[in-house]
Phi, psi and omega in degrees: 000322182291342179273352180302319180296328178296331178269327184288319183298311177298323179295316178294321179295319180298322179294316183290327180286337180296332178288331186297335181293346180257355186296339181268359179289143184304319182294324179290315177301317179296323180292323181290342181301141179299333184248031182296136176232168178301319180296317182290324179291316180291328176295323181278320187262348183077194181294129179288164176296321178200166179220137175236150177271140177252162177300151179075027178069012176280171179212164180222133181253135174256127174238154170249114179276139180232138176218099185066233180270358181262150177218159181207141176287154179209130178240154174223124181250147183229151175278183183297337179269000178091009177275140178295132178242330179210157173199160178178174183266053172215182178270166175302318181297318179294322178295322176295316181297327180278355179086008179288318179254133180236000000 
């Protein structure tokens, strides 16, 4: 049992580092900005794969990030005024199912 942590830490670290390969993409950089808006994210990332409407006039954009042969989903959610409120390496639908977006 005491050796479990020796195996768990590298596995958890590998998961977190897998996201880092996408951090230099323009859409991700635009999303990380403190003043990110729907307009600034779309200017950097282009047309999203899809968009869903959220309650209160908000919206959520789905992008597929690509790095070589690998890809990963990425969502960015905005409030009714277009300010970024949430983002992550899952889809808008998955964020809704997890209760992140309401």
